[in-house]
N, C-alpha and C positions, 0 to 999 in steps of 0.2 A: 504493500500500500504506500509506503514511503517513497518507493521507486516511482510509482505512478504519479504521486503528488509532485515529486521533483521533476519528472518529465513534463507534467502539465505546466509547471511554473516556467520551465525553460522554453517550452513552446510559446507560452504567452509573451515572455520577454522577447523572443526572437521574431514572432510574427504579429501578434495582436497589439503590442505596445507601440511599435512604429506606425501601424495602420491607424490606431486611435488618435495619434497626433495629427496625421494628415486629415482625418475626418473632422477633428476639432477645428482645424484652420479653415475648413470649408463651412462648418456649421455656424460659427459665430457671425460672419457677415450675412449669411442667408437668414438666420433667425432674427437678426435685427431688421433686415429688410422686410420680412413677412409681417413682423409686428407693426412696422411703419405703414404697410399697405392696409392692414386691418383697422388702423385707427386705434390700436391698443397701446398701452405703455410699452416702450421699447424693452424694458426689463422682462416683460411677459414672454418675449421670444426666447430669451436666454433661460428663463425658468422652464419653459416647455422643452427646450433642448436638454436640460439637465434631467427632467422627469422622464422624457422619452429615452434618453441614453441609459440611465441607471435602472429605472423601474422596468421599462419595456424590455431592455436588454437582459435583465436578470430573470424576469418572469415569462418572457415571450418564448415562442416556439421555433424561431429561426436563428441559426448560429451566426449569420452575417448581416442581417437586416439592421439598419440604424433608423431610429424613430426620432421625431421632433416636430416642430411646426411645419406645416405644408402649405404651399401656395394654392392648392386646389380648394382649400376651405376659406380662402381670403374673403370671397364675396359673402359667404354665410356669416362669418364672424363680424365683418364690417357692418352688415345689416343688423346683427344682434346688438352690437355696441351702440349703434345709432338709435335703436328702438328701446332697448332696456338699460343701457349703461354698462360699463365695464364690469362692475362687481356682480351684477345679475348674470352677465354672460359667463362669469366663472362658475356660477351655480349650474347653469345649463351644461357647461362642460363636465361638471361632476356627475350630473344625472345621465348624460350621454355615456360616460364611462361605465356607470352602473348597468346601463342597457347592454353595452358591449360585453360585460362580464356575464350577464344573463344569456346572451346569444352564445357565448363560448361554452357555458355550462350545458346548454341545450344542444350543442354540437351542430350548429347551423352554418359553420364557416364555409363549407363547400358550396352553399347556395349562392354566395357572393360571386363565385366564378361563372355563374350563368349569365352575368351581365356582359353584353356584347362589347368587345374591345373597341368597336367603332364609336360606341357611346362614350366610353371612358376617354378615348383620345380626343373626341369632339368636345367633351366637357373641359378637358385640360387646355385645349386650344382656345376655347372661348374665354376661360378664366385668364389665360395668358394675355390675350388681346385686351381685356378689360384692365388688367393690372398695368400693362404697358401704356395704354392711353392715359390712365389716371396718373401714373408716376412721371409721364412725360411732361405734364404740367408743372410738377415739382422741379424737374430738371430745368425747366424754362423760367423758374422763379415764381410761379403762381401756385394755385391750390387746385386739387382735383375736384371735379363736379360730382353730382349725385348719381349720374348714370353714364354708361359708355357713349350713348348718342350725344349727351351734353358735352362730354369731354371731346368728342370728335368735332362737333359743330363750333366749339369755342377755341379749338386748337389754332386756327389761322390768326385770330386776334392775339392769342398768347404768344405766337411766334413773332408778331410785329412788336410786341411789348416786352420781349424777353430781356433778362438781366445778364449782362456780359459775363461777370465772374462765375456766376452759378452755372451758366451754359457751358463755359469752358471746363469747369470741373466735371460736368456730366459727359461732355464729348471726350475728355481725356480718359474717364473711366471706361467708357464703351470702347474706345480705341485700344486700350490695354487688353480688354477682354477678347477683342477680335484677333489681335496679333499674338497673344500669349501662346496659343497652340502651335505656332510656327517657329518658336524660339528653340534653342538647343535644349536637350533633355535635362541637363544639369539645372538650368534656370527654371524649367517647368516643374521641378520638384516642389516649388512653392505653388499652391493652388491659385488658379487664375482669379477667383473673386477676392481673395486676400491681397494678392499682388495689385489688383486694380484699386482697391481702397487705400492701400499704402502709398501708391504712386499719387493718387488724387490728394490724399492728406498732406504728403510731402510738398507737392506743388502749391497747394493752397497756403501752407505755412511759409514756404520760401518766397512766394511772390506777394504775400499779404492780401490775398483775394478776400473779397467780402462774401462769405458763405454762411449758411445756417449751421450752427454747431449742435451736437447731440450731448445732452447732459443726463447721466445716469446716477448722479450723486444722491445717495440715500434711497434710490428706487428699489434696490435689492433687499435692503433691511427694513424698509417701510412696508408693512403688511396690513391689509384690512380684510375682514371676513367677507365671504360671498354673501350676496343679498338676494332675497326673493324677487323675481321679476314681477313687475306691476303690469297687469293687463289680462287679456283673455287667456285662461289656462289652456284652452285647446290650441291656441297658437304657440304657447310655450311648449306644450307636449310635442307638437309637430316639429318645432325647432330642435328639441332634444333628440327626437327620432331621426331627423335629417342629419344632424351632426354625427350621431352614432353610426348611421348607415354609410354615409360618405367616407368618414374616417376609417371605418372598418373595412369597407370595400377596397379603398386605396391600399391599406396595409396588407390585405390578403393578396391582392393582385401584385403588389411589390414583392411579397413572399414568393409567389410562383415565379416571377421574373428572376429573382436572385437565386432561386434553386437551380436555374439553368446556367449560372455563372461559376459554380464551384462544384467540387467533387465530394464535399463532406456530407454529413447527415442531412436528410431532407427535413423541411419545416413541418412542424405540427401546427396546422392552421387553427384548430380550436384553442390550443394553448396560446398561440400568438394573439388570438382575439381576446382572450381573457387578460393576457399581459397588457395589451393596448388599453383595455378598459380600466385596469388598475392605474396605469400611467396617466390616463386622462383624469381620473379622480384625484390623484396626487397633484397633478398640474393645476387643476381647478382650485383645489384647496390652497395652494401656495400662490395663486394669482397668475397662472400661466395660460398660454394659448392651448387649444386642443392639440392632441398629439396623434400622429399617424406615421406609418412607415413611409420613408421618403426615398424615392428611387435614385436621386442624385447622390445622396450621402451613402446609400447602400452600395451603389455601383463603385463609388470612390473607395469604400471600405474593402470590397472584394479585390479591386485592382491594386490596392495597397498591400495585399497579402494577408488579410485577416482570416483566421481559422475558426475562432469561437466567439461567443457572445461577449467575451472579455473586452474586445475592441470597442463595442458599443458602450459598455459600462464605463470603461476608462475615458472614452471621449466625453461622456457626461460629467465625469469627475473633473476633467480639465476645464470644461465650460464653467462649472461651479467655482473652481479656484480662480479662473480668470475674472468672473463677475465679482467675486468678493475681494480679490487682491489687486486686480488691474483694471477694474471698471472705469477708473478715471481716464484711461487711455482712449476710451471710446469717444470722448468729447473732441478728440483731434480729427475724427472722421467727419467730413462735410455731409449734411443731410442729402444734398444733391447727388453725392456719389452713391449713397445707398439707393436713391431713387433711380439713378442710371443703371445700377446693378439689377434692379427689379425690371426695368424696361428690357434689358438684355435677356433676362430669364424668361419674361413673358413672351418675347418674340421667339425664343428657342423652343417653346412648347409646341409651336406649329411645325411638326416634324414631317418633312417630305417622305421619310421612310414609313411613317405611319400612314400617310395618305396613299402611298403605293401599295401597302398591304391591304388596306380596306378596298382599294380600287380593284385589286386582284380577286377579291371575293364579292365584287359588286355591292359594296356597302358604303360607297361615297355618299349617297343620299342620307343615310343615317348619321354619318359624320357631320355633314353640312347642316342638317336640321338641328342636331344637338348644339353645334357651335353657334349657329344663328340664334337659337332659342336662349342660350345662356347669355349672349351679348344683348339681345333686344328685349327679353322679357325677364329672365332671372335664372339662377342656377337650377333650382328644383324644377321649374317649368321646362327648361331646356332639356334636362335629363329625362323627365317624363315623356316629353315629345320624342326624344331619340329612342327610348325604350319602346314606345308605342309603334313607331315606324319600323323598328327592328323586328318586333313581333309580327306586324303585318307582312313584312317581306318574307319572314321565315314561314308564315302560314301559306303565302303564295307559292313559295318554293316547294313546300311539303305537299301541296295539293295540285301541283302542275301535272298535267296529263299530256303525253305526246302520243300521237297515233300515226303510224307509218304503214303505208300500203304499197305493195308492188306485185306485179304479175310474174309468176314463175314460168319456166320454159314449158311445163306440161299444161299451161293454161289456167292453173289454179291461182287464186288471189291470196297472197300471204299478207296478213295484217298483224302488226305488233302494237299493243297498248302498253305503255310504260308509265310508271309513276304511282301515286297514291290515289285510289279511286274513291272520292268523296262526292257529296252532293254539289260541291263547288265546281267540280269538273264535269258534271253531267251534261251541261249544254254543249261543250266542245266535243265530248265523247259521242253524243247523239248525232251531232252534225256530221262527224266523220263517218260514223257507221251507216247513216242514211245515204251517204254518197256512194256506197258500194252498189254496183249494178244488181238488179233483181235477177235471181236465177244463177248467180255465180257460185262456184265452189270455193269456199273460204276456209283457210287455215288461220284461226285467230289465236295468237300467242298473248297471254296475259303475263307480262313481266312486271308484276305489281307487288307491293308489300302491304297493302291494306285495301279493303273494299267494304264500303258501308251499304246499307240497304238500298239507298237511292241509286247507286251505281249498279248494283246487282239487278235491280228492276229494269234499268235502262238496257243493259246488255241482254238480259233474258227476254225481254219483250221484243227487242230487235231480232234475236235469234229465232224466236217462234214465228215472227212475221216473215223473215227471210226464207225459212224452210217451208212455210205455207205457200210461198210463191215459187217453189221448185228448186231453190238453192240448197246447198249443204253447208253446214258450219261444223268444223272440227276445232274444239277448244283445247289448247294445251297450256297449262299453268306452270311457269318456270319456278315459282316459289311455293309457299303453302297454298293448298287448294281452296282458295277463298270462294270461288264460284261454285265448285263442286259441293262444298260444305253448305253454302246457302241454298243451293238447289235441292239438297237432300234434307233440308230442315235442321241442319246441325247448328250448334251454338257457335257464334263467331267470337274469336278471341279479341279482347279489348286492346291488346298491344300488338305492335308489329312483331313478326317472327323472323328469325334469321333465315337467309336463303338456303335452300337445299341444293344438292349438286344439280347442275344444269342438264336435265334431260337424260336420255339413255345414250350418252356419248360413246359408251363402250360396246354397243351393239354393232355388228357388221352392217354394211349398207343394205344388204339383201333382207335384213330382218326389221327394217324400219317402216315397212308398210307402203312406201312409195318408191320403188326402184327406179333409178334413172336409166336413161337410154344408152349411155355410153360411159366409159371410165372417166373421160375428161369432165363430163357433166357431173359425175359423182364427186370428183375432187372439188370442182367449183362450188357445188351445192354444199358439200361438207364444210368448205371454208366460209361460205355464207352463214351456215348454221353456227359455226364457231363464233363469228363476229356478232351474231344476233344473241346467242344464249350464253356462251361461256366467257367470251372476251370481257364483258362488263364486270364479271365476277373476279377474274384473275388479273385484270389490268394492274391493280395496285401491286400485286406480287411481281409481275414482270417489270414494272417501273422501277421497283427496288433492285431487281436483278440486272437491270440494263447495263449498269456500269461494270460489273464483274460477276463471275460465277464462283461459288464457294461450295462445291459438292464435297460430301464426306465419303462417298463410295465410288470406286471404279467397278462397273458392272459389265462383265464380259459374258455375252450370251449368243445364241444362234440367230441367224438371219431369218429363221422360220417365221412366217407371217402370223402364226398362231400364238407366238410368245410376245406378250406385251409387258415389258419390265415395270412400267409405272402401275399397271393394273395388278399384277401378282405380288407386288411389294407395297402397294398403297402409298407410293411416293409421289411427290409433286415436282414442279419446276425447280431446278437448282439442286436436287438431292443426288441424282445419279449422273456420273460421267460414264457414258455407255459406249461400248465397242461391240459391234455385231459382225459376225462372219459365219460362213458355212461350217457348222459343226462346233461352234464355240471353242475353237482351237487356239492354243498359245504356243507358237513355235519355241523350242528350246533355244537357249543362247548358242549362236554359232551353227544352228541347224540349216540344212539345205533342203529345199530352196529357201533362201532368206525372205523375210517379210518385215519391211520397215514400218508398215502401218500399225500393227498390233504393238510392236516394241516401242514405237514413238508414243503411242497412247499410254503405255505403262510408264515410260520415262516422264512424260509430262504430268501424269497424275501423281506420281510419287515424289517428284522433285519440285514441281511448280505449284500444283494444287494441294499437295500435302494431304492426300486422302488417308484415312486410317483403316480402311477395309477394302480388300479386293475380293469380289465375288465372281465365281464361275458358275453359270447357270445352264444346265443341260435340260433336255426334255424328252418325253417319250416319243417313239416313232420318228426319230431324227433321220432324215433322208441321207445325211452325210455318213452316219454310222451304218445305215442299211447298205450304202454303196461299198463301204469297207468290208462288210460281211460277205457281199456278193462277189467281191474280187474285182480285178482290174478290167475285165471285159465290159463291165457296166459303164466305164468312163472312157472307153476307146474314142468315142466321138466328142468327148469333153476333155481335151488335153489340159486345160488350165485347172479344171476341177481335180483331175487326176493328180497333178503335181501338188496341189494344195492339200489333198487328203493324205499325203505322205506324213504330214504332221500328226495324223491320227493312228498311224500304224503301231506305235507303242501301246496304245490302248487295246488294239486288236490282239497284239501279242500277249498281253496280260490276260485277256479273256481266254485264249487258247491254252495258256499255261496253268490256269486255275480251273480245273474241271468242276470243282465244288460250286462255282458260281453259276454254272449253266444248268440251273434247276427249273426255271420257268421259261422265260423268253430270252433268247440269246441277244435279241436286239435291245430290249430294255436294259438288260444287264450291261451290255456294252455301253449304252448311253450313260449309265451311272458310273461305270469304270472310267469312261472318258473324262468325266468331271474330275475324278480323283487324279487322273494322269495330268490334266492341265494344271491342277494345283501344284503338283510336283514340278511341272515345267516352269511355273512361275518362279520357283526357288532357284532355278538355274540362272536367273538374271541377278547379277550382283547387287544392284540397288534394291531389289525386292528382298533378297535373302538377308542383307545387312539390317534392313529396317524390321524384318520379322524377328531376327535374333535379338535386336535391341528392344523389342516390345512396342515399337511405334506403329506396326502394321500387322493386321490380322487377315488371314486367308480363309474364305468361307466357300463351301460348295453347296449349291442348291440343285434340286431336280424337280421339274414341273411335269406332273402327270396330267396330260391334256384331257383325257377322257373323264377323269374324276375331278378336274380342276383343283388338284391338291398340290401343295408345295412341300417337298421333303428336304431336310438337311442331309447332305452327303458328307459323311465324316472322312477324315484322312484314311490312308491305307490300313492303319493298324486298328481302326475302330469298328470294323464290321459293317453291317448293312445300314442303310439310311434310317433316320428317325422321322416319323411322321409329325408334321406340324398341325395344329388346329387351324384350318383354313378360314379365311375371311370371305364371306359371301359378298359378291358384288352388289352394290345398291340397285334396287329394281323397284319398279312401280307397277 
């Protein structure tokens, strides 16, 4: 235990201590700026940073998240301060923290992840624009107005009446922030916000500029208890719930984002929500702003090398020591420099990366509506408008129905209905079905994952009418049999079901009911069926495999058309690196005639793909083994086959030398002996034998009895006869 404690202390000193100092340097200016934008006492920002760092860091569920005052709550807090006063806002913060603790106890944290990212990013962009417009007036020497529109309309007059020194401080601050990322790495060790404020303060002091100073003297030590808000209690309750939900949602989304930035333990979201709630209660009691997980500080924390929550806790301790011991230094910072920092941060919230992401998912309208609503109406109204639009778009996508019809070469009409069939899609469905000519022979594929009663009635009524007029309708359901169940009076499941395997893909062409006229047509029609039924289900797998293959098995089997490796092994794309030849033969090293094809596959599989199993699979009734038994006259007119079958002569010699094995069918016995012989032939190749001896490679023999559709394990020479496996029956309908 002492060793573990010592190791933990060393890890903290090595990683978390330096990271906490970096986060501390970022947190101080941001906390002051957010307090300024909220219209709260500037000390409230530092108190929130202390509470968020120490309390949320200690009790929270994320090892690297850093909490503190956040810009996304600026509009809410500013409105509460104007409506109820600062001390009443502190009580609202305490109550919001209690609500968050309750949510955490009830384990509701995962529900916050259901919020569309487009709404979150749109909200942040709207808040950023409002902050930037308001603080731009401060930079120009004026005062922010009561709304974003008022700030925008009065901006031209403010520009004409701007104050020189204050504008110069703001321009200098923004200039430093813009160029700081292009400076050498050694200089960039100082966080950009801190560097910008230091440069602005130094320039204002050196040139004697007339700027507004910040005074924190006595603000930290002067405390007044929270007060009850005066007004309608329902509005107060809504404010408490709004602060709790927005702060909690931002913290949880930040948790999920930071989880993807490090390799340590994953965040416990419910614990994080409880920790955030306690931190908000402590911050409100001490006179601080509401607390939430902040993505800027958390990202800085991860990039600085933090490993545990000690970085967040220590950062809070440094902020506390700074406020108590060095608070007087803050008066050197011009107010206009803080305002310029907020203008820069506000503009940066409009991320082109976020816009590209939501554009890729067709969610730009949700982003734009949320942002416009936040700017023009209010934060809560904008978020609700964005959520409503996101829900409507999701409903539209979920109920979208596509109907595709085309005429097959045999004259039949093939129609595919895809999507979720609900009453909302019935008008489109009915229109498309009625466009089908009367008397046509129709193959109707239902590629659907849900069907309600209205959709069933529409399809069933059309089918009865179409068949009454002399046409035929064959319905094939690619997923669960929604139509069949409804037609039979079965109870429909309330939830969508996972897809079943697409059709009887494993049946021969001649067994599928509609034989094609030629081999070419069969291939083309088979490809069309793959595109229609199977491709949509397997496309995600092939997309993942497109960059490279990672098979675990080299599978050597016969070219016989009755042997399907993926079917008899229940394997899928990317599992088997397959070699097929006549007789599933493996030429011995140095054998004549040589064969580079099989040896090249073995070499590539063992040296490049690093497979851990090589399987040789033979089968009953093998034509190559039958030719060996019959002798060379059978291959007189097939010279290439005759030369190739020389590699099977050792198997034939073993059969003749061991009369005990010739008890049933000589052909089937030879087919199994051939598998064992090829396993021995594999060991003649040095790269295979070395890996087998080292335990990195395993050789396996299989025998497929075609008549019984059974797979048997073929043991090595010394193990006797094959052992029967319990076969897996193919899926059928």
